KOLKOLDO-493960 format. One record per residue (C-alpha): residue in one letter; residue number from 1; x, y, z. Coordinates in steps of 0.1 Angstrom, whole numbers. Layout:
# KOLKOLDO-493960
<r aa="A" i="NUM" u="X" v="Y" w="Z"/>
...
# end
This chain:
# KOLKOLDO-493960
<r aa="M" i="1" u="88" v="-235" w="394"/>
<r aa="K" i="2" u="78" v="-208" w="370"/>
<r aa="V" i="3" u="89" v="-211" w="333"/>
<r aa="I" i="4" u="84" v="-186" w="305"/>
<r aa="N" i="5" u="75" v="-202" w="271"/>
<r aa="A" i="6" u="84" v="-177" w="244"/>
<r aa="S" i="7" u="88" v="-203" w="217"/>
<r aa="G" i="8" u="53" v="-200" w="202"/>
<r aa="I" i="9" u="49" v="-238" w="207"/>
<r aa="S" i="10" u="18" v="-242" w="228"/>
<r aa="E" i="11" u="23" v="-280" w="232"/>
<r aa="I" i="12" u="54" v="-272" w="254"/>
<r aa="T" i="13" u="31" v="-253" w="278"/>
<r aa="E" i="14" u="7" v="-282" w="280"/>
<r aa="V" i="15" u="34" v="-308" w="287"/>
<r aa="L" i="16" u="52" v="-287" w="313"/>
<r aa="Q" i="17" u="19" v="-279" w="331"/>
<r aa="E" i="18" u="12" v="-316" w="332"/>
<r aa="K" i="19" u="46" v="-321" w="349"/>
<r aa="G" i="20" u="37" v="-295" w="376"/>
<r aa="Y" i="21" u="55" v="-264" w="362"/>
<r aa="Q" i="22" u="39" v="-230" w="362"/>
<r aa="C" i="23" u="44" v="-223" w="325"/>
<r aa="I" i="24" u="34" v="-189" w="311"/>
<r aa="E" i="25" u="32" v="-181" w="274"/>
<r aa="T" i="26" u="45" v="-146" w="266"/>
<r aa="T" i="27" u="71" v="-128" w="245"/>
<r aa="E" i="28" u="75" v="-100" w="271"/>
<r aa="V" i="29" u="107" v="-114" w="285"/>
<r aa="Y" i="30" u="131" v="-85" w="288"/>
<r aa="D" i="31" u="128" v="-81" w="325"/>
<r aa="T" i="32" u="123" v="-117" w="337"/>
<r aa="Q" i="33" u="147" v="-138" w="357"/>
<r aa="Y" i="34" u="128" v="-170" w="353"/>
<r aa="P" i="35" u="139" v="-197" w="328"/>
<r aa="V" i="36" u="129" v="-189" w="293"/>
<r aa="I" i="37" u="123" v="-212" w="263"/>
<r aa="I" i="38" u="128" v="-196" w="229"/>
<r aa="A" i="39" u="127" v="-212" w="194"/>
<r aa="K" i="40" u="145" v="-202" w="162"/>
<r aa="K" i="41" u="112" v="-196" w="144"/>
<r aa="F" i="42" u="106" v="-165" w="165"/>
<r aa="D" i="43" u="143" v="-156" w="172"/>
<r aa="P" i="44" u="161" v="-165" w="139"/>
<r aa="N" i="45" u="196" v="-153" w="150"/>
<r aa="A" i="46" u="193" v="-161" w="187"/>
<r aa="E" i="47" u="197" v="-124" w="195"/>
<r aa="A" i="48" u="170" v="-124" w="222"/>
<r aa="A" i="49" u="183" v="-156" w="236"/>
<r aa="N" i="50" u="218" v="-141" w="238"/>
<r aa="I" i="51" u="206" v="-109" w="254"/>
<r aa="L" i="52" u="188" v="-128" w="281"/>
<r aa="A" i="53" u="217" v="-152" w="288"/>
<r aa="S" i="54" u="241" v="-123" w="290"/>
<r aa="S" i="55" u="219" v="-109" w="318"/>
<r aa="G" i="56" u="221" v="-142" w="337"/>
<r aa="V" i="57" u="187" v="-156" w="327"/>
<r aa="P" i="58" u="186" v="-194" w="320"/>
<r aa="V" i="59" u="177" v="-199" w="284"/>
<r aa="L" i="60" u="167" v="-230" w="263"/>
<r aa="F" i="61" u="170" v="-224" w="226"/>
<r aa="L" i="62" u="152" v="-248" w="202"/>
<r aa="S" i="63" u="163" v="-250" w="167"/>
<r aa="W" i="64" u="164" v="-275" w="138"/>
<r aa="E" i="65" u="200" v="-264" w="129"/>
<r aa="Y" i="66" u="230" v="-253" w="149"/>
<r aa="I" i="67" u="233" v="-215" w="157"/>
<r aa="K" i="68" u="262" v="-200" w="176"/>
<r aa="T" i="69" u="248" v="-187" w="209"/>
<r aa="H" i="70" u="260" v="-173" w="242"/>
<r aa="P" i="71" u="280" v="-199" w="262"/>
<r aa="S" i="72" u="253" v="-202" w="289"/>
<r aa="V" i="73" u="224" v="-208" w="264"/>
<r aa="H" i="74" u="213" v="-245" w="264"/>
<r aa="N" i="75" u="206" v="-257" w="229"/>
<r aa="I" i="76" u="184" v="-285" w="216"/>
<r aa="V" i="77" u="190" v="-291" w="179"/>
<r aa="A" i="78" u="164" v="-315" w="165"/>
<r aa="D" i="79" u="135" v="-317" w="140"/>
<r aa="H" i="80" u="112" v="-326" w="169"/>
<r aa="V" i="81" u="115" v="-316" w="205"/>
<r aa="D" i="82" u="113" v="-343" w="232"/>
<r aa="A" i="83" u="94" v="-331" w="263"/>
<r aa="E" i="84" u="118" v="-351" w="284"/>
<r aa="D" i="85" u="147" v="-331" w="271"/>
<r aa="I" i="86" u="131" v="-299" w="282"/>
<r aa="A" i="87" u="122" v="-314" w="316"/>
<r aa="A" i="88" u="158" v="-326" w="321"/>
<r aa="W" i="89" u="170" v="-290" w="314"/>
<r aa="L" i="90" u="146" v="-276" w="339"/>
<r aa="N" i="91" u="156" v="-302" w="365"/>
<r aa="S" i="92" u="193" v="-292" w="360"/>
<r aa="L" i="93" u="185" v="-257" w="372"/>
<r aa="K" i="94" u="187" v="-249" w="409"/>
<r aa="T" i="95" u="152" v="-248" w="425"/>
<r aa="G" i="96" u="138" v="-243" w="460"/>
<r aa="D" i="97" u="119" v="-218" w="481"/>
<r aa="E" i="98" u="140" v="-189" w="469"/>
<r aa="Q" i="99" u="133" v="-197" w="432"/>
<r aa="E" i="100" u="137" v="-162" w="419"/>
<r aa="Q" i="101" u="173" v="-159" w="433"/>
<r aa="K" i="102" u="184" v="-194" w="424"/>
<r aa="T" i="103" u="173" v="-194" w="388"/>
<r aa="K" i="104" u="195" v="-164" w="382"/>
<r aa="I" i="105" u="228" v="-180" w="373"/>
<r aa="A" i="106" u="261" v="-162" w="375"/>
<r aa="V" i="107" u="276" v="-157" w="341"/>
<r aa="K" i="108" u="312" v="-145" w="336"/>
<r aa="K" i="109" u="313" v="-119" w="309"/>
<r aa="S" i="110" u="338" v="-102" w="287"/>
<r aa="V" i="111" u="333" v="-67" w="274"/>
<r aa="V" i="112" u="354" v="-50" w="247"/>
<r aa="V" i="113" u="354" v="-11" w="247"/>
<r aa="Y" i="114" u="362" v="0" w="212"/>
<r aa="P" i="115" u="369" v="37" w="204"/>
<r aa="L" i="116" u="356" v="48" w="170"/>
<r aa="Q" i="117" u="387" v="70" w="167"/>
<r aa="P" i="118" u="415" v="82" w="191"/>
<r aa="G" i="119" u="405" v="106" w="218"/>
<r aa="V" i="120" u="368" v="98" w="222"/>
<r aa="G" i="121" u="372" v="86" w="258"/>
<r aa="S" i="122" u="370" v="48" w="256"/>
<r aa="A" i="123" u="398" v="45" w="282"/>
<r aa="F" i="124" u="378" v="67" w="306"/>
<r aa="I" i="125" u="346" v="46" w="300"/>
<r aa="S" i="126" u="365" v="13" w="305"/>
<r aa="R" i="127" u="380" v="26" w="338"/>
<r aa="M" i="128" u="347" v="38" w="351"/>
<r aa="L" i="129" u="330" v="6" w="341"/>
<r aa="A" i="130" u="358" v="-15" w="358"/>
<r aa="L" i="131" u="356" v="5" w="390"/>
<r aa="E" i="132" u="319" v="0" w="392"/>
<r aa="S" i="133" u="321" v="-37" w="384"/>
<r aa="A" i="134" u="349" v="-43" w="410"/>
<r aa="K" i="135" u="326" v="-31" w="438"/>
<r aa="H" i="136" u="306" v="-63" w="432"/>
<r aa="R" i="137" u="328" v="-90" w="417"/>
<r aa="N" i="138" u="364" v="-99" w="407"/>
<r aa="T" i="139" u="371" v="-77" w="377"/>
<r aa="V" i="140" u="401" v="-74" w="354"/>
<r aa="L" i="141" u="407" v="-44" w="332"/>
<r aa="V" i="142" u="429" v="-52" w="302"/>
<r aa="E" i="143" u="445" v="-22" w="286"/>
<r aa="A" i="144" u="449" v="-35" w="250"/>
<r aa="N" i="145" u="456" v="0" w="236"/>
<r aa="Y" i="146" u="493" v="-9" w="236"/>
<r aa="R" i="147" u="503" v="23" w="217"/>
<r aa="Y" i="148" u="490" v="48" w="242"/>
<r aa="P" i="149" u="481" v="29" w="275"/>
<r aa="K" i="150" u="467" v="53" w="300"/>
<r aa="S" i="151" u="448" v="34" w="326"/>
<r aa="L" i="152" u="478" v="19" w="344"/>
<r aa="F" i="153" u="489" v="54" w="353"/>
<r aa="Y" i="154" u="455" v="64" w="366"/>
<r aa="F" i="155" u="453" v="33" w="388"/>
<r aa="G" i="156" u="490" v="29" w="396"/>
<r aa="L" i="157" u="488" v="-8" w="387"/>
<r aa="Y" i="158" u="521" v="-15" w="370"/>
<r aa="E" i="159" u="550" v="-38" w="380"/>
<r aa="P" i="160" u="580" v="-49" w="359"/>
<r aa="G" i="161" u="574" v="-83" w="342"/>
<r aa="H" i="162" u="536" v="-84" w="351"/>
<r aa="T" i="163" u="525" v="-72" w="317"/>
<r aa="L" i="164" u="501" v="-78" w="289"/>
<r aa="D" i="165" u="531" v="-84" w="266"/>
<r aa="R" i="166" u="542" v="-114" w="287"/>
<r aa="Y" i="167" u="507" v="-127" w="290"/>
<r aa="I" i="168" u="501" v="-127" w="252"/>
<r aa="E" i="169" u="535" v="-142" w="246"/>
<r aa="K" i="170" u="525" v="-172" w="268"/>
<r aa="I" i="171" u="492" v="-175" w="251"/>
<r aa="L" i="172" u="509" v="-175" w="216"/>
<r aa="N" i="173" u="532" v="-202" w="229"/>
<r aa="N" i="174" u="503" v="-223" w="243"/>
<r aa="D" i="175" u="518" v="-220" w="278"/>
<r aa="M" i="176" u="489" v="-217" w="302"/>
<r aa="Q" i="177" u="509" v="-221" w="334"/>
<r aa="E" i="178" u="507" v="-195" w="361"/>
<r aa="L" i="179" u="490" v="-169" w="339"/>
<r aa="S" i="180" u="473" v="-154" w="370"/>
<r aa="Q" i="181" u="506" v="-139" w="381"/>
<r aa="Y" i="182" u="506" v="-113" w="353"/>
<r aa="T" i="183" u="474" v="-96" w="365"/>
<r aa="L" i="184" u="479" v="-70" w="392"/>
<r aa="N" i="185" u="458" v="-56" w="420"/>
<r aa="K" i="186" u="468" v="-32" w="447"/>
<r aa="T" i="187" u="481" v="-59" w="470"/>
<r aa="K" i="188" u="507" v="-71" w="445"/>
<r aa="I" i="189" u="526" v="-38" w="441"/>
<r aa="S" i="190" u="560" v="-38" w="457"/>
<r aa="N" i="191" u="575" v="-7" w="473"/>
<r aa="P" i="192" u="551" v="19" w="460"/>
<r aa="S" i="193" u="559" v="56" w="465"/>
<r aa="T" i="194" u="539" v="77" w="489"/>
<r aa="E" i="195" u="518" v="92" w="461"/>
<r aa="R" i="196" u="512" v="59" w="445"/>
<r aa="K" i="197" u="501" v="44" w="479"/>
<r aa="R" i="198" u="475" v="71" w="481"/>
<r aa="I" i="199" u="461" v="62" w="447"/>
<r aa="L" i="200" u="462" v="24" w="453"/>
<r aa="K" i="201" u="445" v="28" w="487"/>
<r aa="K" i="202" u="413" v="41" w="469"/>
<r aa="L" i="203" u="410" v="12" w="445"/>
<r aa="P" i="204" u="386" v="-16" w="451"/>
<r aa="E" i="205" u="403" v="-48" w="462"/>
<r aa="K" i="206" u="385" v="-68" w="435"/>
<r aa="L" i="207" u="400" v="-46" w="407"/>
<r aa="H" i="208" u="428" v="-62" w="388"/>
<r aa="M" i="209" u="447" v="-50" w="357"/>
<r aa="L" i="210" u="467" v="-63" w="328"/>
<r aa="A" i="211" u="485" v="-36" w="309"/>
<r aa="P" i="212" u="514" v="-33" w="283"/>
<r aa="D" i="213" u="550" v="-27" w="293"/>
<r aa="W" i="214" u="550" v="11" w="292"/>
<r aa="Q" i="215" u="588" v="12" w="293"/>
<r aa="K" i="216" u="590" v="-4" w="259"/>
<r aa="G" i="217" u="580" v="11" w="226"/>
<r aa="Y" i="218" u="548" v="-3" w="211"/>
<r aa="E" i="219" u="569" v="-16" w="182"/>
<r aa="H" i="220" u="581" v="-43" w="206"/>
<r aa="F" i="221" u="546" v="-55" w="215"/>
<r aa="P" i="222" u="540" v="-92" w="205"/>
<r aa="E" i="223" u="525" v="-95" w="170"/>
<r aa="M" i="224" u="493" v="-115" w="165"/>
<r aa="P" i="225" u="490" v="-138" w="135"/>
<r aa="C" i="226" u="476" v="-120" w="104"/>
<r aa="E" i="227" u="452" v="-149" w="97"/>
<r aa="I" i="228" u="421" v="-137" w="116"/>
<r aa="D" i="229" u="408" v="-172" w="125"/>
<r aa="Q" i="230" u="441" v="-181" w="141"/>
<r aa="S" i="231" u="444" v="-147" w="158"/>
<r aa="E" i="232" u="408" v="-150" w="171"/>
<r aa="G" i="233" u="416" v="-185" w="185"/>
<r aa="Y" i="234" u="443" v="-169" w="207"/>
<r aa="T" i="235" u="422" v="-140" w="219"/>
<r aa="R" i="236" u="393" v="-164" w="228"/>
<r aa="N" i="237" u="418" v="-185" w="247"/>
<r aa="M" i="238" u="431" v="-154" w="264"/>
<r aa="I" i="239" u="396" v="-143" w="275"/>
<r aa="H" i="240" u="388" v="-178" w="286"/>
<r aa="Q" i="241" u="419" v="-179" w="308"/>
<r aa="L" i="242" u="411" v="-145" w="323"/>
<r aa="K" i="243" u="376" v="-158" w="332"/>
<r aa="Q" i="244" u="392" v="-186" w="352"/>
<r aa="H" i="245" u="401" v="-160" w="379"/>
<r aa="H" i="246" u="378" v="-131" w="372"/>
<r aa="D" i="247" u="340" v="-127" w="368"/>
<r aa="S" i="248" u="342" v="-96" w="346"/>
<r aa="V" i="249" u="368" v="-90" w="318"/>
<r aa="I" i="250" u="368" v="-55" w="305"/>
<r aa="V" i="251" u="391" v="-47" w="275"/>
<r aa="N" i="252" u="400" v="-13" w="261"/>
<r aa="T" i="253" u="413" v="-15" w="225"/>
<r aa="L" i="254" u="429" v="6" w="198"/>
<r aa="S" i="255" u="406" v="23" w="173"/>
<r aa="D" i="256" u="424" v="6" w="143"/>
<r aa="L" i="257" u="403" v="-22" w="128"/>
<r aa="D" i="258" u="433" v="-32" w="107"/>
<r aa="D" i="259" u="451" v="-42" w="140"/>
<r aa="C" i="260" u="448" v="-80" w="143"/>
<r aa="L" i="261" u="446" v="-79" w="181"/>
<r aa="T" i="262" u="418" v="-53" w="181"/>
<r aa="L" i="263" u="397" v="-71" w="154"/>
<r aa="S" i="264" u="402" v="-105" w="171"/>
<r aa="L" i="265" u="391" v="-91" w="205"/>
<r aa="L" i="266" u="360" v="-76" w="189"/>
<r aa="N" i="267" u="351" v="-110" w="176"/>
<r aa="S" i="268" u="359" v="-128" w="208"/>
<r aa="A" i="269" u="340" v="-107" w="234"/>
<r aa="D" i="270" u="305" v="-114" w="248"/>
<r aa="I" i="271" u="296" v="-78" w="245"/>
<r aa="K" i="272" u="310" v="-48" w="226"/>
<r aa="I" i="273" u="308" v="-11" w="235"/>
<r aa="I" i="274" u="315" v="13" w="207"/>
<r aa="V" i="275" u="325" v="47" w="219"/>
<r aa="A" i="276" u="322" v="79" w="199"/>
<r aa="D" i="277" u="319" v="115" w="210"/>
<r aa="A" i="278" u="294" v="142" w="201"/>
<r aa="S" i="279" u="316" v="161" w="176"/>
<r aa="P" i="280" u="303" v="162" w="140"/>
<r aa="P" i="281" u="332" v="142" w="125"/>
<r aa="S" i="282" u="328" v="115" w="152"/>
<r aa="I" i="283" u="290" v="113" w="147"/>
<r aa="L" i="284" u="294" v="110" w="109"/>
<r aa="S" i="285" u="321" v="84" w="113"/>
<r aa="L" i="286" u="298" v="65" w="138"/>
<r aa="E" i="287" u="270" v="63" w="112"/>
<r aa="Q" i="288" u="294" v="48" w="87"/>
<r aa="R" i="289" u="313" v="25" w="110"/>
<r aa="V" i="290" u="283" v="9" w="128"/>
<r aa="E" i="291" u="268" v="-1" w="94"/>
<r aa="T" i="292" u="301" v="-17" w="84"/>
<r aa="L" i="293" u="303" v="-35" w="117"/>
<r aa="R" i="294" u="267" v="-47" w="115"/>
<r aa="S" i="295" u="270" v="-59" w="78"/>
<r aa="N" i="296" u="301" v="-79" w="88"/>
<r aa="G" i="297" u="284" v="-95" w="118"/>
<r aa="L" i="298" u="304" v="-75" w="144"/>
<r aa="L" i="299" u="275" v="-56" w="159"/>
<r aa="K" i="300" u="247" v="-74" w="176"/>
<r aa="Q" i="301" u="216" v="-62" w="195"/>
<r aa="S" i="302" u="233" v="-70" w="228"/>
<r aa="D" i="303" u="261" v="-46" w="220"/>
<r aa="R" i="304" u="261" v="-9" w="231"/>
<r aa="I" i="305" u="270" v="24" w="216"/>
<r aa="I" i="306" u="282" v="53" w="239"/>
<r aa="I" i="307" u="282" v="88" w="227"/>
<r aa="N" i="308" u="306" v="105" w="251"/>
<r aa="N" i="309" u="309" v="142" w="260"/>
<r aa="C" i="310" u="273" v="148" w="249"/>
<r aa="H" i="311" u="258" v="181" w="260"/>
<r aa="E" i="312" u="222" v="181" w="271"/>
<r aa="G" i="313" u="209" v="201" w="241"/>
<r aa="M" i="314" u="223" v="175" w="217"/>
<r aa="E" i="315" u="210" v="144" w="233"/>
<r aa="K" i="316" u="174" v="145" w="220"/>
<r aa="E" i="317" u="186" v="150" w="184"/>
<r aa="L" i="318" u="211" v="122" w="187"/>
<r aa="Q" i="319" u="185" v="99" w="203"/>
<r aa="Q" i="320" u="164" v="103" w="172"/>
<r aa="R" i="321" u="193" v="98" w="149"/>
<r aa="F" i="322" u="204" v="66" w="165"/>
<r aa="Q" i="323" u="171" v="53" w="177"/>
<r aa="Q" i="324" u="177" v="18" w="162"/>
<r aa="Y" i="325" u="207" v="12" w="183"/>
<r aa="N" i="326" u="212" v="6" w="220"/>
<r aa="C" i="327" u="228" v="40" w="229"/>
<r aa="L" i="328" u="239" v="56" w="261"/>
<r aa="F" i="329" u="246" v="93" w="262"/>
<r aa="V" i="330" u="273" v="104" w="286"/>
<r aa="P" i="331" u="278" v="141" w="294"/>
<r aa="Y" i="332" u="311" v="159" w="298"/>
<r aa="E" i="333" u="321" v="168" w="334"/>
<r aa="G" i="334" u="356" v="183" w="335"/>
<r aa="A" i="335" u="358" v="179" w="373"/>
<r aa="V" i="336" u="354" v="141" w="370"/>
<r aa="H" i="337" u="384" v="138" w="346"/>
<r aa="S" i="338" u="406" v="160" w="367"/>
<r aa="D" i="339" u="396" v="141" w="399"/>
<r aa="M" i="340" u="405" v="108" w="383"/>
<r aa="M" i="341" u="440" v="121" w="374"/>
<r aa="R" i="342" u="445" v="127" w="411"/>
<r aa="G" i="343" u="433" v="93" w="420"/>
<r aa="V" i="344" u="398" v="105" w="432"/>
<r aa="H" i="345" u="371" v="82" w="418"/>
<r aa="P" i="346" u="336" v="97" w="414"/>
<r aa="D" i="347" u="308" v="84" w="435"/>
<r aa="R" i="348" u="281" v="108" w="426"/>
<r aa="G" i="349" u="270" v="130" w="396"/>
<r aa="E" i="350" u="255" v="123" w="362"/>
<r aa="I" i="351" u="285" v="104" w="348"/>
<r aa="Y" i="352" u="286" v="82" w="378"/>
<r aa="E" i="353" u="249" v="74" w="375"/>
<r aa="K" i="354" u="253" v="66" w="337"/>
<r aa="M" i="355" u="282" v="42" w="345"/>
<r aa="K" i="356" u="260" v="25" w="371"/>
<r aa="E" i="357" u="233" v="21" w="345"/>
<r aa="L" i="358" u="258" v="6" w="321"/>
<r aa="E" i="359" u="273" v="-18" w="346"/>
<r aa="S" i="360" u="239" v="-29" w="358"/>
<r aa="S" i="361" u="226" v="-36" w="322"/>
<r aa="I" i="362" u="257" v="-57" w="314"/>
<r aa="F" i="363" u="265" v="-75" w="346"/>
<r aa="G" i="364" u="231" v="-76" w="362"/>
<r aa="T" i="365" u="239" v="-57" w="394"/>
<r aa="K" i="366" u="207" v="-47" w="411"/>
<r aa="M" i="367" u="199" v="-10" w="411"/>
<r aa="Q" i="368" u="171" v="12" w="423"/>
<r aa="E" i="369" u="140" v="11" w="400"/>
<r aa="K" i="370" u="147" v="45" w="385"/>
<r aa="S" i="371" u="181" v="34" w="371"/>
<r aa="K" i="372" u="169" v="-1" w="361"/>
<r aa="R" i="373" u="146" v="13" w="335"/>
<r aa="S" i="374" u="173" v="29" w="314"/>
<r aa="F" i="375" u="177" v="0" w="290"/>
<r aa="S" i="376" u="142" v="-14" w="291"/>
<r aa="S" i="377" u="132" v="5" w="260"/>
<r aa="F" i="378" u="159" v="-14" w="241"/>
<r aa="F" i="379" u="149" v="-48" w="253"/>
<r aa="S" i="380" u="113" v="-41" w="245"/>
<r aa="K" i="381" u="123" v="-37" w="208"/>
<r aa="V" i="382" u="135" v="-73" w="207"/>
<r aa="S" i="383" u="110" v="-92" w="186"/>
<r aa="L" i="384" u="106" v="-129" w="193"/>
# end
């Protein structure tokens, strides 16, 4: 069994080789699927460990103090590392003739799509990402923009009583019974109209949705506690419950960081996608906001920034301007937006390819080599 030792501790390599493992010392780990051992000394904030784990790579993180890591990272916290503990971790991983496939574990992930300001296209990005993810795994799209929910109309997934409002009310009341009844897919819609049937027919069967009650005003939406730790506890529980039935949880939020639900979701998700557009006010706001988010611990290297509606002539300049961030530039294609309004989901074109890149980089779906390279430059920046 092949193991990557990126901890900088050569004794680990010697011990594992004695035990019959093929142990390789390297810090070039961004494209591996083999188990990786990393130490706090070379990855102080566990950012590289979290990036690998979010891509489905088995990771062992060695530290002399506790550090919060991705749920799938295995931690050993001790002053001295026992070789038997490392061997036990490796033995717990699936092995066999098809090692490369079996060491890649399935990790359920939550992604929050946060718009820097209203109208930058975060709902569009979340819909496209959900459509692509649902081709490969059970996916739920949560429309948490309860003021102006759009996606339920694009997908036709709404049914009285099966709403985000009711779901959150049950979470706030610590009632975890039958929560799955509130998420909808195309098989749960009763008596759809002819036009709605046409829209539903084109949706992937693995796509589910949880959206606000659009017939009520947003002033009737359940209020989250103002105490952020308490509010975050509820949103973490909400995401945990959604992961019981879905492999991918994609949440579209408000742009208001003063909103307790939005801020709590940003703190609770595995990965954040911050969406801006290429207009001068949005770009200026992006520079200010990402610094605020990063200084408050809300922006990690595993998170993404999308600059939407970016014309080809602007991309090079913006790449240089935001080169320290993990950015994806999405062009404007008017036909795509009008097609989606008619229930036609794009399966070709530049926007479609960009969304495939994004979905692959987050959820690990295999792509052709050309597309797989898109985020490699970001991962190569990670210093162990």
